[in-house]
Structure formats: structure tokens, C-alpha cells
N, C-alpha and C positions, 0 to 999 in steps of 0.2 A: 664473372671476364659479365666481360662487353661483349652484347649481340658484334655477329658483326658487321650485319650493313650501319650500323654505327661506327666504327669507327673507319668505312667507309665513303662514309660521307663527312667524317668529321679530316679526313688526309683532299677531302676533295675539296674541304672547302677551306682547310687552316682555316679550322677551327677557332677562332682565340680563348673561352673557355674551355677548350683541351689543348693545351700542350703539345705533354705527356702524351702523345697519340702520334703528332704531329714527326714529334722531334730521333721519338723509338723508330719510327718507318725513316727517317736520314741514318735512327744508326747500322738499321735491319740495311740499308744502302751504303751505307761506310761496307760493314763486312761481308757486300755484293761483291762491290771494286776491287776489294786482299781475297776472296773466295771462301776465306772461312773467318769463323771469331775468329778461330785461331791464331788465325796471319796475321788477322788486327792486331788481336795479342799484341806479335810477337815486334809485328813497325811501331805500335806507342811503348811499348818496353814491360807490357805489364801481364799479367794472368790472364789467361784465359772469364775464369771465375770472376774479374771487374767487373768484366764488361757482362755474366748473364749479373749480380747484383742491378746495372746498371738500367736492364730490363725488368727488373725486380721493382726497382726502385719508380719507377719511370720517366728514367733521368739521364743527362750523359754529366756528370762534375765542372763543373763552368772552366777549368782548370786544362781536359785532356778536351775542348773543342777545336781549337788554335792544329794543334797534332792531327786532330783527325782531319781537321779542311784540306793541312800539309799531306799527310800519305793516300791522301787521296786525287790530290791532286785539284783539289777546289769544287770534285765533284760536289761533296759535301761541304755546306755549308757552318762552319758557326751560327749561322745568324736562322738555319735551318733547323741544328740541335738546340737552340735555346734559344726558340726567339724571346720566353719575356724576361733573359739581360739583353742579349744580343739588339731585339727587334727583328725589324721590317732592313736584308738588306735594304744598304745606303743606294741612292745612281748612281750607276754605273760600274755597280758589283752584283749583277740576273745572279739571282737563281741555276742551276748550271742542272743537268740535267742527266745521269744514267742509262751512256749506250756509242 
């Protein structure tokens, strides 16, 4: 298990050595946007255990990132979910905070 202090540091710095930590924070924010893991799963047309598997693996499947961005109205972006694939958000598409 990763110590909480390491997770906090990685989240604050967007540690590129540990992108899965950052993307799991984005997944948590996506769940929060819809209220529950079950609600996010329903919005994506999948079962809730699939999201649990993403958490266990430490990454969201690439093919689900766009849909998550859509169902969260862009609050959680594909760039946050998979920076290893999509890289940094392009100019003009800043990462948005929930709230």
C-alpha cells in the first residue's frame, strides 16, 4: 500500500513518475460528479465492478476516457484520466476543477 503522504505529494505535484495516482484521483472526482460509483457506471453503460477493476489496476481504459469527460461535462478530462496517453491538456483546454 502507498503511504498517504506519498499520494498527497503525487497529487499536488502531478508526479509524472506515478501517473496512475493522479488518474485515480480524477476517477474519484468523476464518481463524485455523478454522486456514486454506481451512477458513473450507469452513465457509462457498464457495471460498477468494472470501475472497481480500474481502481485495482490503477488506470482507466483509454476507450472510456472520452465518455467520462462527457458525462462529467468536462469537469474530469481525458488528459487527467490518462496523461500517459493523452499528455498535457492542449492550450485553450485548461483542466477544470470540480465545484
